[in-house]
N, C-alpha and C positions, 0 to 999 in steps of 0.2 A: 891609526886608521883614518882614512878620508871620511870627512863628514858628508852626509847627504845620502840620497837614495839612488840606487842604480836605475837607469832608464834604458829600456830595451829599444834598440833602433830597428832591428830586424831579427826574425827567428822563424823556424818551423818546428822547434822543439815542443814537446808536451809541457804544460805549465809546471808540473812537478820537477822536471829536469831543468827548466829555466831557473826555478828557485834554488836548485842545487848548485847551478853554475854561479849565481850571484852570491850564494852563501860561501862557496869556495873562494870567491874573489875577496869577500870581506875577511875571511879567515887568513888568506894570504897577506892581505894588507895589514892585518894585526901582527903578523909574524915577520914581515920583511919591510925594508925601507921602500918608500913609494918610488924611488928612482931605480930600484933593483927589479926591473921588469922581467928579466930572465928568470929569476927565482920565483917571482909571482906566477909567471906562466907555467913553470915546471910544477909548482905546487898544485895548481888547478888541473893540469894534465894528469898528474899522478893520481889525484883524487878521482877524476872521471875514469881513468883506466881501472882503478880498484873497484869502483861502484858498477860501471857499465861495460867492463871488458876492455881489452887493449885496442889501440888504433886511434886514440883521441889526440887532437892537436890543439894548441892554445897559443895565441899571439896577444901580447899586451904592450901598449905604448900610447904615447900622446898623438902620434901621427905615423901611419903606415899604409901601404897599399898591398893588395893581395889579389890573387886569382886562384881558385881552388875548386875541386869537385868534392862534394860531401854526400854521405849517406842520408837518405830522406829521414827527416825527423830528428836530426842530430846537430843542428846549426843554431847558434845564437851570437848576435853582435850587440853589445851593450856598453854604455858609458857609466862611469862612476867618477865624479870629480873631473879632473883633467885627463884621466886615463880611459882608453878604449879597450875592450876585451872581445876577442873573437875565439870561440870554442866550437869545434866541429869534429866529427868522426870522418876520417878520410874514406874515399870510395874510388874504385877503379873507374876510369873514364871510358 
């Protein structure tokens, strides 16, 4: 696992859900190699789909760009070590 504390860069999620996102990230980093961003993202997405219903998306990496529409109250962008995590529930534009 990466050492250190997750730092929230931007969010509109309730605090409880933010903590769940960061907890899922820690669990994924315990389970997968830090370079296996696809498996880390899949783990977080599946956990959020199970807890909060389907439609969640997750992007993990050291550097990425994105543009998306999300459901209100379902977005978090945080960093943990060198990795960045984007978790959100998609919405129709």
